[in-house]
N, C-alpha and C positions, 0 to 999 in steps of 0.2 A: 537577643538570642544570637550568639556568635556562630553557632554551628548546630547541626542536627546529626546525631550519630545513627547511621543506618547500616545494617549488615551488608557490606559490599567491599570490594577490593580497595586498598588504600588510595590508589590513584583516582578512583571514582569518588571516594569520600572527599578528597582534596578539591575536586571540581565542584561537588555539592556545596562544600563550605565556601568556596569562592563565589558561587552563584548566590548563596544567601547573603554574603557580605555585600556583593554588588547591588543586590536588591534593597538591602537595608539602607545603603548610602545614597541611593537614587531616589530623590523625592517624587519622581514621576511614577515609581512602582508602589502599588498599594498592597499587593499580595503575591505569593508565589507558592507553587506546589510541585511535588514530584509525583509523576504518574507512571504508567507503563508497568513493566514486569516487576520492578523494585517495589512499587506501591502495592501490587497484588501479592507480593511474597512469592513470586514465581521466577525470580531472576536466576540465571545460570552464568556460566563463565563467558557466555557470548552476549549477554545483555548489554544494551546501551542505556544512556541516560535520557529520560523524557521529562523535560521541564515545561512548566507553563507559568506565565506571569501576567498580572493584571495592572494596567496603568490607569491613571486618571483620564477622564474624557479629553481634556485639552491636550494632554501629553501624548495621546495615542499615535496620531499621525507623525509628529516629530520623532517619536521613539522608533516607529516602523522604519522611517527614512534613515535612521542612524543605528539600526540594530547591530550592525557589524562591530561598531565601537563598543557596545555593551559586551559582546562575546569576547573581545580582546581582554576584558578584565578577568576572564576565567582562564586564560592561557593564550599562547600564540598558535593559532590554528594552522595546520597544514592544508586543511580543506574547509571552505566556508561558502555555503551556497544556499539559496532559498528555492531553487527550482521553479521560479515564477509564482511562488506562494508568498505573498507579501507579509502575512502574519506568522510565518514560520522562518526559522533559520537552522541549518544543519551544520554540524562541525565535527572535525576530527583533530585531536591534539597529538603532539609527538609521542606522548606516553600511551597512545592507542585508546585514549578515552574518546568515545564517539557518542553523539547524541543530537538532540534538537531542542529548541525552545519555541513554544507556541505563545503568541502574544494576543491578549484580549484587552478589553476596556471595561470600566466599572459597570456599565449598564448591560454588557453583553459578554459573558465569559463562560457560560456553562457548556459551550460547544468545544472548549479547548481540549478536553479529553473525555473518556467514557469510563464510568465505573469508579474503581478504587483510586484514591489519591492520598498523599500525605502532605499535610500543611507544613511548609517551610517558613512562611512568613505571612502575617496577616495584620497589617497596621490599622485597619478600620473594621475588623471583624466581618469582612465581606463573606468569609467562607463558613460562617456559622450555619450549620445545617444545609450547606450548598450541595446540590446534586449535579454532577457533571454528566451530561447526556450525550456528549460528542456530536458528531455530524453523521448523517446518513443520506445516501443518495435517494432522490425521489423516485417514485414509481415510474414517472415519465422518463427520467434519466436511465433507469435500468431497462426500460422497454426499448429505448433508443439503442442501448448497447446490444441488446438481444437482436434487434432488427439488423444491426450492422453485422453481427456475427453470422446470422442466418444467411444473409445475402452475400457477404464478402467471402465466405467459405468457398463459394463456387468460383469466384474470381481467382483466388489463390490456388484452388485445385486445378484450374485451367493452366496456370503457370507451371504447376508440378507436372502435368501431362506434357507440356511443351518441353520442359527441361529434360525429362526422361526420354522423350522422343528424340531429342537432339544429342543425347548422351552427355549433357552438361551436368555432371554429377554433383558438383558443389552447389550449384543453383538448386538442383532438385532436393538436396539434403536440407538446404535452408528453407525451402517451401514445406518440407515435412515438419520442421520445427514450428513454422508459422501455423500450420494447420493443426498440429497437436495442441498448441496453446489455445487455439480457438475452441477445440473440443474440451479442454480443461475448463475454460471459462463458461462454456455451455453447461458443463456438469455442475459448476459452482452455482450458476443461476437456477438450475433445476433443484439443487439441494436447498438453497437459500436465496430467493430472488432479491433480497436486500443486501447481499454480500457487498461491502463497500470496496473490496479489493479486486473485483472483476476487472479485467483488462490491465491489471498491475503485475504482469508477468506471472510468476508462480508464488507470489508473496504469501507466506503463511498458508499455503494450500493444505498442509497437513492438519491445520486447525480449522480450516473452512469446511471440510467435508470428510467423511470416511474415505481414506485413500483406496480402499477396496473398490470403490466405484470407478476408479481410474485404472484398474489392473489391466484391462484390455490394451491400454495404450503403452504398457511397458514394452510390448513387442515392437513398437515403432522406433525405439532407440536402436538403430541398425548401422551396419558398416556402410562405407561410401561405395556401395556396389549396386549395380543396376537391378538385379533380381531382388536383393534385400529391400531396396527402396520401393519397388513395385508391390511387394508384400506388405510393407508398412503403409503404403497408400491405401491398400484395400482395407486394412484394419481401421485406419482413420475414417475412411468413407463409411464403413459399417457403424462405427461409433457415432458419427454425425447423424446418420440416417435413423439411428435408434433414439437419439436425444432431441435433435432439432425440431422435427415436425410436431410432436406433441407439445413441446415447450412453446413453439410459435402459436399453436392453436389456443393454448391456455391463456395467452396474453394478447390475443387478438391481432396477431401479425400474420399477414399472408405468406404462406410458404411457397417458394419459387419452384413449383412442380415442373413447369416447362423447362426451366434452366437445368434442373436435375436430369431430366430425360435427355437433354442434349449432351450433358457431360458424361453420363454413364453408358451411353449407347455407342 
């Protein structure tokens, strides 16, 4: 199989074909898939390329160590980084093709993506009836995130009070952004405690929950002005006080009532 034609822009199709060829020619690679929005049939003009490949057991560690060399077979990247994730690598090519490759091994690969996928190569029929379940955070990990959000809100709220009191408006504006994001993450946990992208900035927030649940926070996008930021701080505080205490109780986390009393009096 020299190529697989998928409905996508020509420059993306070129990268897909190069990926398939590189996997075909590499004896270490047993199978490869396309996942993400292209595999779901939900791609748009802004979609990137989500690949995954499966190596032999013996080749896995060496392949991981030299994964950048593999990517250079697809093009000369302007950006190449794994962000500390050894089994991933992210790339951007000069033609604006952007994507990532997830790397698994023969005995452990169903975590590489979740849901729909398209087989690009399967040398040993590993993918026959394969179901990719992805990875999900554990309840303990999500509980730790919630505990950190509930407690650290007051630490950063204290910084906001200090910044406003000193008239340090840039610092204050930065703290509003920090606190707003905390509230968004609390809302994500309230809507879906298993949300894997909590604490990942605003990544796919429109898909994570009905954005009407965040409508109150729209008023916190304010000018760099003392009064406007004080009003934004009040909105954020009310949002937090509505969401955080019941969420903490539901997951067995002690709510810092004493700390709240100190901060709001």
